[in-house]
C-alpha positions as CSV (number, residue, x, y, z in Angstrom):
1,X,-14.9,-29.8,-4.6
2,X,-11.2,-29.2,-4.0
3,X,-8.9,-28.3,-6.9
4,X,-5.6,-30.1,-6.7
5,X,-2.7,-27.7,-6.5
6,X,-0.5,-30.6,-7.7
7,X,-2.3,-30.5,-11.1
8,X,-2.3,-26.7,-11.3
9,X,1.3,-26.2,-10.4
10,X,2.6,-29.1,-12.6
11,X,0.6,-27.7,-15.5
12,X,2.1,-24.2,-14.9
13,X,5.6,-25.6,-14.9
14,X,5.0,-27.6,-18.1
15,X,3.4,-24.6,-19.9
16,X,6.3,-22.3,-18.8
17,X,8.7,-24.6,-20.7
18,X,10.9,-25.5,-17.8
19,X,12.9,-28.6,-18.5
20,X,15.1,-28.9,-15.5
21,X,17.4,-31.7,-14.5
22,X,15.3,-34.8,-13.6
23,X,16.4,-34.7,-10.0
24,X,15.5,-31.0,-9.7
25,X,12.1,-31.7,-11.4
26,X,11.3,-34.5,-9.0
27,X,12.2,-32.1,-6.1
28,X,9.7,-29.6,-7.5
29,X,7.0,-32.2,-7.8
30,X,7.6,-33.5,-4.3
31,X,7.4,-29.9,-2.9
32,X,4.2,-29.1,-4.8
33,X,2.7,-32.4,-3.7
34,X,3.6,-31.8,0.0
35,X,2.2,-28.3,-0.1
36,X,-1.0,-29.5,-1.8
37,X,-1.5,-32.1,1.0
38,X,-1.0,-29.4,3.7
39,X,-3.5,-27.0,2.1
40,X,-6.2,-29.6,1.3
41,X,-5.9,-31.1,4.8
42,X,-6.4,-27.6,6.4
43,X,-9.3,-26.3,4.3
44,X,-12.6,-28.1,4.7
45,X,-15.4,-27.1,2.4
46,X,-13.7,-23.8,1.7
47,X,-13.1,-22.9,5.3
48,X,-10.2,-23.2,7.8
49,X,-9.8,-22.4,11.5
50,X,-7.2,-19.8,12.1
51,X,-5.1,-22.0,14.4
52,X,-5.0,-24.7,11.8
53,X,-4.1,-22.2,9.1
54,X,-1.3,-20.8,11.2
55,X,0.1,-24.2,11.7
56,X,-0.1,-24.9,8.0
57,X,1.8,-21.8,7.2
58,X,4.7,-23.1,9.4
59,X,4.6,-26.4,7.6
60,X,4.7,-24.8,4.2
61,X,7.7,-22.7,5.0
62,X,9.5,-25.6,6.5
63,X,8.9,-27.6,3.3
64,X,10.3,-24.7,1.2
65,X,13.3,-24.1,3.4
66,X,14.3,-27.7,4.2
67,X,12.7,-29.9,1.7
68,X,14.3,-28.9,-1.5
69,X,18.0,-28.6,-2.3
70,X,17.9,-26.3,-5.3
71,X,16.3,-23.0,-6.2
72,X,12.7,-23.0,-7.4
73,X,11.9,-21.1,-10.6
74,X,8.5,-19.3,-11.0
75,X,6.7,-21.5,-8.5
76,X,3.6,-19.2,-8.3
77,X,1.3,-21.8,-6.8
78,X,3.2,-21.9,-3.5
79,X,2.3,-18.2,-2.9
80,X,-1.2,-18.9,-4.0
81,X,-1.5,-21.7,-1.6
82,X,-0.7,-19.4,1.3
83,X,-3.2,-16.9,-0.1
84,X,-5.9,-19.6,-0.2
85,X,-5.2,-20.3,3.4
86,X,-5.6,-16.6,4.5
87,X,-8.8,-16.3,2.4
88,X,-10.4,-19.4,3.8
89,X,-10.0,-18.5,7.5
90,X,-13.4,-18.2,9.2
91,X,-13.8,-15.3,11.7
92,X,-14.6,-16.8,15.1
93,X,-14.1,-13.8,17.4
94,X,-15.2,-10.2,17.4
95,X,-13.4,-7.1,18.5
96,X,-16.2,-5.0,20.0
97,X,-14.6,-1.6,20.6
98,X,-11.9,0.7,19.1
99,X,-10.0,0.3,22.3
100,X,-10.2,-3.5,22.0
101,X,-8.9,-3.4,18.5
102,X,-5.9,-1.2,19.5
103,X,-5.1,-3.4,22.5
104,X,-5.4,-6.6,20.4
105,X,-3.1,-5.3,17.6
106,X,-0.5,-4.2,20.1
107,X,-0.4,-7.6,21.7
108,X,-0.5,-9.4,18.4
109,X,2.5,-7.8,16.9
110,X,4.5,-7.6,20.1
111,X,4.2,-11.4,20.4
112,X,6.7,-11.6,17.5
113,X,4.9,-14.1,15.2
114,X,5.5,-13.7,11.5
115,X,3.3,-11.4,9.4
116,X,1.4,-14.2,7.7
117,X,0.4,-15.8,11.0
118,X,-0.6,-12.4,12.3
119,X,-2.7,-11.8,9.2
120,X,-4.5,-15.1,9.7
121,X,-5.1,-14.2,13.3
122,X,-6.5,-10.8,12.2
123,X,-8.9,-12.5,9.8
124,X,-9.9,-14.8,12.6
125,X,-10.8,-11.8,14.6
126,X,-13.0,-10.3,11.9
127,X,-10.5,-8.0,10.2
128,X,-11.4,-9.3,6.7
129,X,-13.3,-7.3,4.0
130,X,-16.0,-9.9,3.5
131,X,-16.7,-10.1,7.2
132,X,-17.2,-6.4,7.9
133,X,-21.0,-5.9,7.9
134,X,-22.2,-2.7,6.2
135,X,-18.8,-1.8,4.7
136,X,-18.6,-3.8,1.5
137,X,-18.5,-0.7,-0.7
138,X,-14.9,0.0,0.2
139,X,-13.8,-3.2,-1.5
140,X,-16.3,-3.1,-4.3
141,X,-15.4,-3.1,-8.0
142,X,-17.4,0.1,-8.4
143,X,-14.9,2.3,-6.6
144,X,-11.8,0.3,-7.4
145,X,-12.0,0.1,-11.2
146,X,-9.0,0.9,-13.4
147,X,-11.2,1.3,-16.4
148,X,-12.6,4.8,-15.9
149,X,-13.8,6.9,-18.8
150,X,-12.5,10.4,-18.2
151,X,-13.5,12.4,-21.3
152,X,-12.7,15.9,-20.1
153,X,-9.6,17.3,-21.8
154,X,-7.1,19.3,-19.8
155,X,-6.0,22.8,-20.6
156,X,-2.6,22.5,-22.1
157,X,-0.5,19.5,-23.0
158,X,0.0,16.7,-20.4
159,X,1.0,13.8,-22.7
160,X,3.5,12.6,-23.7
161,X,5.1,15.4,-21.8
162,X,3.7,18.4,-19.9
163,X,7.0,20.2,-20.3
164,X,10.1,19.6,-22.4
165,X,12.3,18.6,-19.4
166,X,9.9,15.8,-18.4
167,X,10.6,12.2,-19.5
168,X,8.1,10.8,-21.9
169,X,5.6,8.4,-20.4
170,X,6.2,4.8,-21.3
171,X,2.5,3.9,-20.7
172,X,-0.3,5.0,-23.0
173,X,-2.4,8.0,-22.2
174,X,-5.5,5.7,-22.1
175,X,-3.8,3.6,-19.4
176,X,-2.8,6.5,-17.4
177,X,-6.1,8.4,-17.6
178,X,-8.3,5.4,-17.0
179,X,-6.7,4.7,-13.6
180,X,-8.0,8.0,-12.2
181,X,-11.4,7.6,-10.5
182,X,-13.3,10.9,-10.4
183,X,-16.6,10.8,-8.3
184,X,-19.8,12.4,-9.6
185,X,-19.6,15.2,-7.1
186,X,-16.2,16.4,-8.3
187,X,-16.3,20.2,-9.0
188,X,-13.5,20.4,-11.6
189,X,-12.1,23.5,-10.0
190,X,-15.4,25.3,-9.7
191,X,-16.1,26.6,-6.2
192,X,-14.1,26.8,-3.0
193,X,-12.7,23.2,-3.0
194,X,-9.3,22.3,-4.3
195,X,-8.4,18.9,-5.8
196,X,-6.9,16.2,-3.6
197,X,-5.5,13.1,-5.3
198,X,-5.4,10.0,-3.1
199,X,-2.6,7.6,-4.0
200,X,-2.8,4.0,-2.6
201,X,0.0,1.6,-1.4
202,X,1.4,-1.8,-2.2
203,X,-1.3,-4.4,-2.7
204,X,-4.2,-1.9,-2.8
205,X,-6.2,0.5,-4.9
206,X,-7.4,3.9,-4.0
207,X,-11.0,3.0,-3.4
208,X,-10.3,0.2,-0.9
209,X,-7.5,2.2,0.8
210,X,-9.4,5.5,1.5
211,X,-13.2,4.7,1.4
212,X,-13.2,4.2,5.2
213,X,-11.0,7.0,6.2
214,X,-9.7,10.0,4.2
215,X,-12.1,9.9,1.3
216,X,-15.1,9.6,3.7
217,X,-13.8,12.5,5.9
218,X,-12.7,14.9,3.2
219,X,-15.9,14.5,1.3
220,X,-17.7,16.3,4.0
221,X,-15.3,19.3,4.0
222,X,-15.6,22.6,2.2
223,X,-12.0,22.6,1.1
224,X,-11.1,19.2,-0.4
225,X,-12.3,17.7,-3.7
226,X,-11.1,14.2,-3.8
227,X,-10.2,11.8,-6.6
228,X,-8.2,8.6,-6.3
229,X,-5.9,6.3,-8.3
230,X,-6.8,2.7,-9.0
231,X,-3.5,1.6,-10.5
232,X,-3.7,-1.7,-12.4
233,X,-1.9,-4.5,-10.7
234,X,-2.5,-3.0,-7.2
235,X,0.9,-1.2,-7.3
236,X,2.7,-4.5,-7.4
237,X,4.3,-3.9,-10.8
238,X,7.4,-1.8,-11.4
239,X,7.3,1.2,-9.2
240,X,8.6,3.3,-12.0
241,X,5.4,2.6,-13.9
242,X,3.4,3.3,-10.8
243,X,5.0,6.7,-10.5
244,X,3.9,7.5,-14.1
245,X,0.3,7.3,-12.9
246,X,1.0,9.8,-10.2
247,X,2.8,12.2,-12.5
248,X,0.1,12.1,-15.1
249,X,-2.7,12.5,-12.6
250,X,-1.1,15.6,-11.1
251,X,-1.0,17.4,-14.5
252,X,-4.3,16.0,-15.7
253,X,-6.4,16.8,-12.6
254,X,-4.9,20.3,-12.4
255,X,-5.6,20.7,-16.2
256,X,-9.3,19.9,-15.9
257,X,-9.7,21.9,-12.7
258,X,-9.2,25.4,-14.0
259,X,-5.5,24.9,-13.5
260,X,-5.9,24.9,-9.7
261,X,-3.1,23.3,-7.8
262,X,-3.7,19.8,-6.4
263,X,-2.6,18.2,-3.2
264,X,-1.4,14.6,-2.8
265,X,-2.3,12.3,0.1
266,X,-0.4,8.9,-0.2
267,X,-0.2,5.7,1.8
268,X,2.8,3.4,1.9
269,X,4.5,2.9,-1.5
270,X,2.3,5.7,-2.8
271,X,4.7,8.1,-1.0
272,X,7.7,6.7,-2.9
273,X,5.9,6.8,-6.2
274,X,4.9,10.4,-5.6
275,X,8.4,11.5,-4.6
276,X,9.7,9.8,-7.7
277,X,7.2,11.6,-9.8
278,X,8.1,15.0,-8.3
279,X,11.8,14.3,-8.8
280,X,11.8,13.3,-12.4
281,X,8.6,15.0,-13.8
282,X,9.6,18.6,-12.8
283,X,6.4,20.0,-14.4
284,X,4.4,18.5,-11.5
285,X,6.1,20.5,-8.7
286,X,4.5,23.9,-9.4
287,X,1.1,22.2,-9.5
288,X,1.3,20.6,-6.0
289,X,0.4,22.7,-3.0
290,X,0.8,19.9,-0.4
291,X,2.2,16.4,-0.3
292,X,1.0,14.4,2.7
293,X,2.6,10.9,2.8
294,X,1.1,8.5,5.3
295,X,3.3,5.6,6.5
296,X,5.9,6.3,3.7
297,X,9.1,4.3,3.2
298,X,11.4,6.9,1.7
299,X,14.4,4.7,2.8
300,X,12.7,1.5,2.0
301,X,12.0,-1.2,4.6
302,X,13.9,-4.1,6.2
303,X,10.7,-6.1,6.2
304,X,10.8,-7.3,2.6
305,X,11.9,-10.8,3.6
306,X,8.7,-11.0,5.7
307,X,6.5,-9.9,2.8
308,X,8.3,-12.3,0.4
309,X,8.9,-15.4,2.6
310,X,11.7,-17.7,1.5
311,X,13.1,-15.2,-1.0
312,X,15.2,-15.8,-3.1
313,X,14.0,-19.4,-3.4
314,X,10.6,-18.0,-4.1
315,X,10.3,-14.8,-6.2
316,X,8.6,-11.5,-5.3
317,X,6.5,-8.8,-7.0
318,X,8.8,-6.1,-8.6
319,X,7.6,-3.2,-6.5
320,X,8.2,-5.1,-3.2
321,X,11.8,-5.8,-4.2
322,X,12.2,-2.1,-5.1
323,X,11.2,-1.2,-1.5
324,X,13.9,-3.2,0.1
325,X,16.0,-1.1,2.4
326,X,18.7,0.6,0.2
327,X,17.5,-1.2,-3.0
328,X,18.7,0.3,-6.3
329,X,15.4,2.0,-6.7
330,X,15.6,3.6,-3.2
331,X,19.3,4.6,-3.7
332,X,18.4,6.2,-7.1
333,X,15.4,8.1,-5.6
334,X,17.5,9.4,-2.7
335,X,20.5,10.5,-4.8
336,X,21.0,14.0,-6.0
337,X,18.6,15.6,-3.5
338,X,15.8,13.1,-3.8
339,X,15.9,12.6,-0.1
340,X,14.5,16.1,0.3
341,X,11.1,17.5,-0.3
342,X,10.2,19.2,-3.6
343,X,7.0,20.7,-2.3
344,X,5.6,21.4,1.2
345,X,5.5,18.0,2.8
346,X,3.7,16.7,5.9
347,X,5.0,13.1,6.7
348,X,2.9,11.1,9.1
349,X,3.9,7.7,10.5
350,X,3.9,5.3,13.4
351,X,6.9,3.8,15.3
352,X,4.9,0.6,15.6
353,X,4.6,0.1,11.8
354,X,4.6,-3.6,11.1
355,X,5.5,-3.2,7.4
356,X,8.0,-0.4,7.3
357,X,11.0,-0.6,9.6
358,X,12.9,1.3,10.9
359,X,10.1,3.9,11.5
360,X,11.0,5.8,14.6
361,X,13.6,8.4,15.6
362,X,16.1,9.9,13.3
363,X,16.4,6.7,11.3
364,X,12.7,6.5,10.5
365,X,12.1,5.6,6.8
366,X,9.2,8.1,6.8
367,X,11.5,11.0,7.6
368,X,12.2,13.4,4.7
369,X,14.7,16.2,4.6
370,X,14.1,19.9,3.7
371,X,17.3,21.0,1.9
372,X,15.2,23.2,-0.5
373,X,13.4,25.0,2.3
374,X,10.0,24.3,0.9
375,X,8.6,23.4,4.3
376,X,8.6,19.9,5.9
377,X,7.2,18.5,9.1
378,X,8.0,14.9,10.1
379,X,5.4,13.5,12.5
380,X,5.7,10.2,14.5
381,X,2.4,9.8,16.3
382,X,4.0,8.2,19.4
383,X,6.3,11.2,20.1
384,X,3.4,13.7,19.6
385,X,1.0,11.9,21.9
386,X,3.0,9.9,24.4
387,X,0.9,7.6,26.6
388,X,-2.3,9.0,25.1
389,X,-4.8,7.1,23.0
390,X,-3.7,8.7,19.6
391,X,0.0,7.8,20.5
392,X,-0.5,4.1,21.3
393,X,-0.4,1.2,18.9
394,X,-1.0,2.3,15.3
395,X,-0.1,-0.1,12.5
396,X,1.1,0.7,9.0
397,X,-2.5,0.9,7.9
398,X,-3.7,2.2,11.3
399,X,-2.1,5.6,10.6
400,X,-4.9,6.1,8.1
401,X,-7.3,6.6,11.0
402,X,-5.0,8.2,13.5
403,X,-6.8,11.4,14.7
404,X,-3.6,13.5,15.0
405,X,-2.5,12.4,11.5
406,X,-5.8,13.5,10.1
407,X,-5.7,16.8,12.0
408,X,-2.2,17.5,10.5
409,X,-3.5,16.7,7.0
410,X,-6.4,19.1,7.4
411,X,-4.1,21.8,8.8
412,X,-1.8,21.4,5.7
413,X,-4.7,21.5,3.3
414,X,-6.1,24.7,4.9
415,X,-2.8,26.6,5.4
416,X,0.3,27.6,3.4
417,X,3.1,25.1,3.9
418,X,3.1,21.8,5.8
419,X,0.8,20.8,8.7
420,X,1.9,22.3,12.0
421,X,1.3,20.8,15.4
422,X,1.2,24.3,16.9
423,X,-2.2,24.9,15.1
424,X,-3.8,21.7,16.4
425,X,-5.7,21.1,19.6
426,X,-3.5,18.3,20.7
427,X,-5.3,17.8,24.0
428,X,-8.4,16.9,22.2
429,X,-6.9,15.0,19.3
430,X,-4.5,13.0,21.4
431,X,-7.4,11.8,23.5
432,X,-9.1,10.1,20.5
433,X,-8.5,6.8,18.8
434,X,-10.2,7.7,15.5
435,X,-11.0,11.1,14.0
436,X,-14.5,12.6,14.6
437,X,-16.6,11.3,11.7
438,X,-15.2,7.7,11.5
439,X,-17.0,4.7,13.0
440,X,-15.8,1.4,14.5
441,X,-16.6,-0.3,11.2
442,X,-14.4,2.2,9.4
443,X,-11.5,1.2,11.7
444,X,-12.1,-2.5,11.0
445,X,-12.3,-1.9,7.3
446,X,-9.0,0.0,7.3
447,X,-7.2,-2.7,9.3
448,X,-8.5,-5.3,6.8
449,X,-6.2,-3.7,4.1
450,X,-3.1,-5.8,5.3
451,X,-4.6,-9.3,5.0
452,X,-6.1,-8.3,1.7
453,X,-2.7,-6.9,0.5
454,X,-0.9,-10.0,1.5
455,X,-3.3,-12.2,-0.4
456,X,-2.7,-10.0,-3.5
457,X,1.1,-10.1,-3.0
458,X,1.2,-13.9,-2.7
459,X,-1.1,-14.5,-5.7
460,X,0.6,-12.0,-8.0
461,X,1.6,-13.7,-11.2
462,X,4.7,-11.8,-12.5
463,X,7.0,-12.3,-9.6
464,X,10.8,-11.8,-10.1
465,X,14.1,-12.3,-8.3
466,X,15.6,-9.1,-9.6
467,X,14.7,-5.4,-9.4
468,X,13.6,-3.9,-12.7
469,X,16.3,-1.9,-14.3
470,X,16.4,1.8,-13.6
471,X,15.0,3.8,-16.6
472,X,17.4,5.9,-18.7
473,X,15.9,9.2,-17.5
474,X,17.0,8.4,-13.9
475,X,20.5,7.2,-14.7
């Protein structure tokens, strides 16, 4: 039985207390009714063909851009309609090899269709969590919970401040600690392994981000003891809050691990959150041996209008706005030396990133400076392995399974300072598509992160048109 989006959206508007001019209210109702008709005519018994869904996306955006004269306030159901379309697409084709996936993704994004149509196409080709046989655990509640019960107390104070120069946390210690997922095999600093904190990106949690790549690979090593962050809200809330989870985790995990240093591996927005934490929570710097950002956007991205279609007519999650190229958040982070590393940093990214642009050459958003001489390497996989498998088409999420990227991370974790290409067997690693130890299913599960993230971005409830204000400690 289909649920009428007309009823849902109209109820939401009434509950929100909006009492617009009658003409504007009628325009709202007409828009919602039109979108409701588009969605209901496309989805049949909960399913939609990818070509029909892509056509419906075009129709919805046309209605938004051309069918209403005035701005739309808090029209959450429009985004949820698009999310419903993406979720309803039925996979009709299979990509049978890693080489086939790479070739398909390259062709898909070079065709220049918008990100939402591309995501629908990806789902239609099986790049969807629910369609990946044998790999449901990466998207399960069990490893993505934000309600972890971590009873071990750290040595020394970590809340509300670890050191006097740190700003006090605005979130409760219960909130901050419960977002840290510590697996049963974690050694708490006993033995040869050192803690590694995995920080997810926008529209994701640590479990779903890393289960099919870094968590799986590092678990089998004798040097890395992984935990991960499952930040409530999938990192769509204020990035300043998201950074508090990183800052707390650094001090807490070190404090329960015999005061061993930790290393950070981040993906996407997780790199910004970590750099913000290192800048403003100075206590964290001495406790971090390595920072390894994957697909980071230290300068923001010019792709925010793609992630938030029809903005500013339709609003956007706070952290997405904060990642806009040269946003106030980005400018604040980069000011006063924030564009340079605070700890040894190994940045890894792809020039073909479909989410973060620019991401190649000297203007790459993933590039970070080294004015403090702590040790930095900036690594664009295409320049490292030109015309080789590991240097071909890797997406924003695909860098998580890039073999040279993983080899650099291992090199950083097992040596002083950042990862160095001179210590890596590039002839071998450049000839691979995925690291030794990952399967074809792992590749598919990692690629499924973007359709999943877009659904979460679109269905996020607390969208806004304005960036959150910069906190007093950063002004």
